[in-house]
C-alpha angles and dihedrals in degrees: 000000000000116000113203121188111199107213098178115101091216130043101192144120090299098049099027102083094049091045091052091050090050091051092050093051093043097049102030092164093308098119140028094195126057136183114205115199108206098171092121097044110102098169134033130171135185091285090059091049089049090055090053091050088050089050091054089051090049089056090061137225095314093038127125133196127198122191117208130197102002111180115241094260092049092046089051089056090055089050096046091052092041089235087128083081091056102042125050104240117199135170096230141032090240092055090049091052089051092048091053093049093058 
């Protein structure tokens, strides 16, 4: 399982492409499960969501992605786009680890 701590405060059109490139080089087929810690992300737009969808595709057919610690505004974006039904959203990294081990 890959654990990825997002340190950027914003995951948007400016930061998204570099973040996606970092994910691709970090994962590179090494894991099919990933835990994304978003505690420090205060803003996300559709570009950020697109990067997460790409990450799920990188993980492969049997892959799983859990998102930990999304701020209320970021969590609301997941809910509005119904991506909360695609990604496992948890409040903590420990809960995300547990969700991925099920």
